[in-house]
C-alpha positions in Angstrom: 10.7 -9.1 -26.4 10.8 -6.6 -23.5 7.6 -4.8 -22.5 7.4 -1.4 -24.3 6.5 1.4 -21.9 6.6 4.2 -24.4 2.8 4.3 -25.1 2.0 5.1 -21.5 1.9 8.6 -19.9 3.0 7.2 -16.5 4.5 4.0 -15.2 3.4 2.8 -11.7 5.7 0.3 -10.0 4.6 -1.6 -6.9 7.5 -1.9 -4.4 7.4 -4.9 -2.1 7.5 -8.0 -4.1 8.1 -6.1 -7.4 11.0 -3.7 -6.8 12.4 -5.1 -3.6 12.0 -7.8 -1.0 12.9 -6.6 2.4 16.3 -4.9 2.0 17.2 -6.6 -1.4 16.4 -5.2 -4.8 14.8 -7.7 -7.1 16.2 -8.5 -10.6 16.0 -5.6 -13.0 14.3 -3.2 -10.6 17.1 -0.6 -10.0 18.0 -0.6 -13.6 14.4 0.0 -14.6 14.0 2.9 -12.2 17.3 4.5 -13.4 16.2 4.1 -17.0 12.8 5.8 -16.2 14.7 8.7 -14.5 17.2 9.0 -17.4 14.4 9.0 -20.0 12.5 11.6 -17.8 9.5 9.2 -17.9 6.7 10.1 -15.5 6.5 7.3 -12.9 5.7 6.6 -9.3 6.4 3.8 -6.8 3.5 2.7 -4.7 3.1 0.4 -1.8 0.6 -0.9 0.7 3.3 -0.4 3.3 2.2 1.4 6.4 5.6 3.2 6.4 6.2 6.8 5.3 7.6 7.8 2.0 10.7 9.1 3.8 11.5 5.7 5.3 10.9 4.0 1.9 13.1 6.5 0.2 15.9 5.8 2.7 15.5 2.1 2.0 15.8 2.6 -1.8 18.8 4.8 -1.3 20.6 1.9 0.4 19.9 -0.1 -2.7 21.5 2.5 -4.9 18.6 4.6 -6.2 17.4 8.1 -5.2 13.7 8.9 -5.4 11.9 12.1 -4.4 9.2 11.8 -1.7 6.6 13.0 -4.2 7.2 9.9 -6.4 6.4 7.5 -3.5 2.8 6.9 -2.5 2.0 4.5 0.3 -1.0 3.1 2.1 0.4 5.1 5.0 0.2 8.3 3.0 -3.4 7.5 1.9 -4.4 6.8 5.5 -2.9 10.1 6.7 -4.7 12.0 3.9 -8.0 10.4 4.9 -7.6 11.3 8.6 -6.5 14.9 8.1 -9.1 15.5 5.5 -11.9 14.2 7.7 -11.2 15.8 11.1 -9.6 19.2 11.9 -7.7 17.7 14.9 -8.4 14.0 15.0 -8.1 11.8 18.1 -6.3 8.8 16.7 -5.1 5.4 18.0 -2.1 4.0 16.2 -2.3 0.2 15.7 0.3 0.4 13.0 3.9 1.8 12.6 6.4 4.5 13.4 6.0 5.6 9.8 2.3 6.4 10.4 3.3 8.2 13.6 5.8 10.3 11.6 3.1 11.2 9.0 0.4 12.2 11.5 2.2 13.4 14.6 2.0 17.1 13.9 -1.7 16.8 13.0 -3.4 14.5 15.6 -4.0 14.0 19.3 -2.8 10.5 20.0 -5.1 8.2 22.1 -3.3 5.9 24.5 -6.0 4.3 26.6 -9.4 2.7 26.1 -11.3 5.2 28.3 -10.2 8.2 26.1 -12.3 9.8 23.4 -11.3 8.4 20.0 -12.2 9.4 16.4 -10.3 6.7 14.5 -8.3 3.5 15.1 -5.7 3.0 12.3 -4.6 -0.5 11.7 -1.4 -1.9 10.1 -0.1 -5.5 10.0 -0.1 -7.7 13.1 3.7 -7.5 13.3 3.8 -3.7 13.2 5.6 -2.0 16.1 2.4 -0.5 17.5 0.2 -3.6 17.0 1.3 -5.6 20.1 -1.1 -7.9 21.7 -1.9 -5.5 24.5 -2.5 -2.6 22.0 -4.8 -4.8 19.9 -6.9 -5.4 23.0 -7.0 -1.6 23.6 -8.1 -1.0 20.0 -10.9 -3.6 20.4 -12.0 -1.9 23.7 -12.0 1.5 22.0 -14.2 0.3 19.1 -16.7 -1.5 21.3 -17.0 1.4 23.8 -17.2 4.2 21.2 -19.5 3.3 18.3 -18.7 6.5 16.5 -15.0 5.6 16.1 -13.9 4.8 12.6 -12.0 1.5 12.0 -9.4 2.4 9.3 -7.4 -0.3 7.7 -4.5 1.1 5.9 -5.0 -1.5 3.2 -7.0 -4.6 2.6 -4.1 -7.0 1.9 -4.9 -10.5 3.2 -1.2 -11.5 3.2 2.3 -10.2 2.3 5.7 -11.8 1.8 8.5 -11.7 4.4 11.7 -13.6 5.0 9.7 -16.1 7.2 7.2 -16.7 4.3 3.6 -15.4 3.9 2.5 -13.2 6.8 -1.0 -12.0 7.8 -1.7 -8.7 6.2 -3.3 -5.5 7.4 -6.6 -6.5 5.9 -6.6 -9.7 8.0 -6.1 -7.9 11.3 -8.6 -5.2 10.3 -11.3 -7.7 9.5 -10.6 -9.6 12.8 -11.2 -6.3 14.7 -14.3 -5.5 12.6 -15.8 -8.9 13.4 -15.0 -8.7 17.1 -16.2 -5.1 17.5 -19.2 -5.4 15.1 -17.7 -2.5 13.1 -17.6 -1.7 9.4 -14.0 -1.0 8.3 -12.8 1.7 5.9 -9.7 0.9 3.7 -7.6 3.6 2.0 -4.7 1.6 0.3 -4.7 -0.6 -2.7 -7.0 -2.0 -4.2 -9.3 0.9 -3.3 -10.2 3.2 -6.3 -9.5 6.3 -4.2 -5.8 5.2 -3.8 -5.3 5.1 -7.6 -7.3 8.2 -8.3 -5.4 10.2 -5.8 -2.1 9.0 -7.2 -3.2 9.9 -10.8 -4.3 13.3 -9.5 -0.8 13.9 -8.1 0.8 12.8 -11.4 -1.6 14.8 -13.5 -2.5 11.8 -15.6 -5.6 9.7 -16.4 -5.8 6.2 -15.1 -6.4 4.9 -18.7 -3.0 6.3 -19.7 -1.1 4.4 -17.0 0.5 1.0 -16.8 0.9 -0.7 -13.4 3.4 -3.5 -12.7 2.9 -5.4 -9.5 3.0 -8.8 -7.9 -0.3 -9.0 -6.1 -3.4 -10.1 -8.1 -5.8 -8.5 -5.6 -4.2 -5.2 -4.5 -2.2 -4.4 -7.7 -3.9 -6.0 -10.7 -7.6 -6.0 -9.7 -7.3 -2.6 -8.1 -5.6 -1.0 -11.1 -7.8 -2.7 -13.7 -10.8 -1.5 -11.7 -9.9 2.1 -12.6 -9.0 1.4 -16.2 -5.2 1.0 -16.1 -3.1 -1.5 -18.1 -1.6 -4.1 -15.8 1.3 -6.5 -15.9 2.1 -9.1 -13.3 5.6 -9.9 -12.1 6.2 -13.3 -10.6 8.7 -12.1 -7.9 6.2 -11.7 -5.1 2.9 -13.1 -3.9 1.2 -14.4 -7.1 2.1 -17.5 -9.0 1.5 -18.3 -12.6 -1.1 -20.9 -11.8 -3.0 -18.4 -9.7 -3.8 -16.4 -12.9 -5.4 -19.4 -14.6 -8.3 -19.5 -12.1 -9.2 -15.8 -12.5 -12.0 -14.5 -14.7 -10.8 -12.6 -17.8 -11.6 -9.2 -16.4 -9.4 -9.8 -13.3 -6.4 -11.1 -15.1 -3.3 -9.0 -15.9 -2.8 -7.8 -19.4 0.6 -9.5 -19.4 3.1 -11.4 -17.2 6.8 -11.0 -16.7 9.2 -13.2 -14.7 10.8 -10.1 -13.2 11.6 -6.5 -14.0 14.6 -7.5 -16.2 12.0 -8.4 -18.8 10.6 -4.8 -18.9 
């Protein structure tokens, strides 16, 4: 029997590993989004991607679905919100993506060398455009020279799926820099409570009235359960069925589907 979404004020859909994988929609995903739009159900798509909502919207459009930028909330958006809320004109080093550059370019002074003053080093995945080996060394030098600089990981993901298999995530690179620079990182993406609370504030709903469907037991399921949401796991991404069996009861999803065609 399909999962009934009618009791929930809002439906939250993870993107990578749940709605799509790279440039390909996963089973049932586009049909579900179109149904939510047709039924005028409040929903949002969320991602620990370091990209911007505009770039993700363009990707979804190529798959045949149109979403407003307001219905997409990413780790990149959350990081940009953190930076612009904390400093009036932040001096920032981008160890992430073009998407982050797009989000912050009008609001920051970009740092380009280790001897410049810096407020925040923003980290994405090790394969990000701005996270080359040379730029990683510059980020480390900045953090070691300037103890007041904030090390901001856009999310705490250990890994993420790609066509090559499982890749090192943003959290892995951030923790490597934190250890090397003896710094304490700040994270703004999933599973941080601030990410989910900010999203609910934007949707004007309470976390307890939401259902989240995602593929990652740490960033999706544990994060959403931590703020009181109902959670369902889809087996199209990182997590496997056997992974759930080793979790304590309070960390398990409330239900499991093979893919979004069962929703």
